[in-house]
Residue, then its C-alpha position, 0 to 999 in steps of 0.5 A: m549326101n545336078a540339082t534336078t530332082v531329089a525324088d525317090p523312084r518309089p514315092g511314099h516307100y518308107m523303109h520300115g525295116l531300117d527301124v527294125l535293124r536299128v532296134i536290133c543294133s541298139i540291143a547288140v550294143v547294150y548287150n556287148h557292154l553289159a556282157n563285157w562288164a560281167r566278164l571283166n568283173e567275173h560275174g556269170f551272165l546267162v544271156a551272154d552264155a546263150v548268145e556266145g554259145g548259140i549264135i556268135g560261136p557257130l557263126h564265128l562272129n565278133e566276140l560278144a557281138g562287138f561289131i554287130g551293133v557298130g557295123a550296122f549303125l555305120l551301114i544305116s548311117g551311110v544309107v540315110v545320110t546319103h539320101v538326105a544329101f541329095a536335098e541339101r546344100p553343103s552348109q545346110f547339110v553340115a548344120r542339120r547333122g550338127v544340130r541332130l548329133m551335138p546337143a545330145l552328145w554334150v549332155a551325155v558327155l557332161i553326165a559321163w564327166l561328172l560320173v568319172t570325176n566322182g569315181l562312179l564311172s571308169a575312164n582310161q585315166p582321171a579326168d580334169a576340166d580340160d577333158l570336158w571340152k575335149n570329149a564334147l568336141l570328140l578330140n579326146f581320142s586324138i590329143p595325148d594324155s586325154s581322158s575319154v569319159l564316154g569311150v563309145t563316141w569313137t564311132l561318132t568320129v567315123q561318122v563326122v569324118f564321113y559327114a564332112f567328106l560328103a558335104a564337100c562332095i555334094p556337088l559331085l554326088r549329084r552330078w556323078p553319084w559314083l565318084p565320091a565313093a571312088i575318091a574315098a576308096s583311093g584316099i582310104s587306101v593311101l591312109i591305111s598304108f600311111t598310118n602303118t608307118v607312124d606311131s602316135i596317138p593321133m595316127h592311131h585314131l586316124r587308123t581307127i577311122v579309116t578302118f571303119l570308113p569303108v563300112v559307111f561307104i558301103g551303106q552309101l552305095v546301097s542307098l545309091v543303088r536303091k535310089r537308082k542313081i548308079n547301076p547295080l553292077a557299078g554299086v557292087a564293084l565299088g562296094a567290093v572295093h570298100f569291103w576289101l579295104g575294110v578287110r585289108a585295114v583289119l588284117t594289117w592292124e592288130d589294134t582293131p577295136d572289135g577283134p576278129g571275125y570282121a569280114r564275116t560279120l560285115l558280110l552278114l550285116l550287109l545281107i541283113l541290111v538288104l533284107c531289112s530294107k525290103a521289110s514292111g510287115r506288121i512288126a516293121r510297122a509296129r508302133w513300139v518299133s518306131v518308138l524304140a528306133k527314135r531313141t536309139y541314138a540316146i540309148y547309144l550315148l547313155h547306156v554306159p554312164m547309166a548302166f555301169p554305175v548302177l552295176r557297180l553300186l548294186t551288184p554287191e548289194i542285190g546281186f548281178g541279176w537284179a542289178i542288170l534289170v535296174s541298169l536296163l531301167a536306168i538306160a530306158v529312163g535316161a534315154e527317154l529324158l534325153y530324147r524328149f527334152v534334148e533331141q526333140p525340142i532342139a531339132g524342132a526349134y532349129r526347123h522352126w528357125e529355118r522356116r522363119r528365115a525362109s519366110r523372111s527371105g521371100k517364098d516367091r523369089h527364087d532362081g529356078h522353078t520348083v519340083s514336087v518331092p515325095y515323102s522321104p523313105v528313110t530315117v535319120k541315124g540313131t533317132g528313127e526320125r523321118p527327114s523331110p523331102t527337103g532334108a529339113a531337120p527331123g523331129v517335128p511334123h512336116r508336109p508330105q509334099q514340098a517344093v525343092r528348088e531346082r538350080r540350073 
């Protein structure tokens, strides 16, 4: 997210626990929206009653587990993307993130737009043709009078800003790994103050982004400490600064998307992240965990457009309980199709194109000697795919030992 070596200090150590955390977070996100739909439509939901009464209430966390899924995904994104940034050029980094995220987003936006225009899915206002490209480019949150047909994608805008910043800071990250997080802290602090003084739709969304950016940078610092790129004390100190910025942003803004309990929830998520990063037992290595983890991005994109129309159409006919089961089946089918026919093949095609281009340029011509890099121990956000040591696009098999040029 120096171009000496990108080797992890513990060769072959894959963080299986991140797959477990990714699955838990995906469940939390789906639960949050289903429980919220039930509440808004005045349907009893026994699962929500149990979760709110047995977990959320006693721990004083966000209502309906609002920030649990979002916050954990942002932390994981910071960990994973920072890891792969050490092995990629800035332009390469941007291209690979775009190939991984955008095609699936475009398909999900098209599905949601069709549902909204046909009255099967609600949006903040009626959608027209212009809203299709605005949502596809994630501009709907910043342009006045836009319809947000897939509202959950506001979290992607936070990650896109982080990706852009990290791409610009890759040279700094390799030479002084602590510096990008320090620069970001200064910028976030200024923006928190600035966005409090301007009242407009673009500034409102900018405030949303700067409110949640500290979470991603905390994930980055966890990654840097794990990779022994920075001293643990320095990591804790910078992490505390970003934690304080997140709390400050929430306390000084009444429109925080996920409501109260932010600080407690974030601290709990950080502790769970640290614990899960060490997990490598039978459950963490189970095939079903890996399969679900690879599909979490597709679930994130499609759970609302798949579930809400089903609930709306079937609840009056068969009851809310059965409609929930059918909606979960719809989410599973939609996510599998999106992953298998969009995410996987496009990622594989892009990697194949990269290989062909590298082959044409000549493998023997390079401006430095090579170093052997062990298998990457993390996965790409939202998919569970293991990136190659050189940061190549995930989704297809790769050689466990590859050479990365060391530029001097």
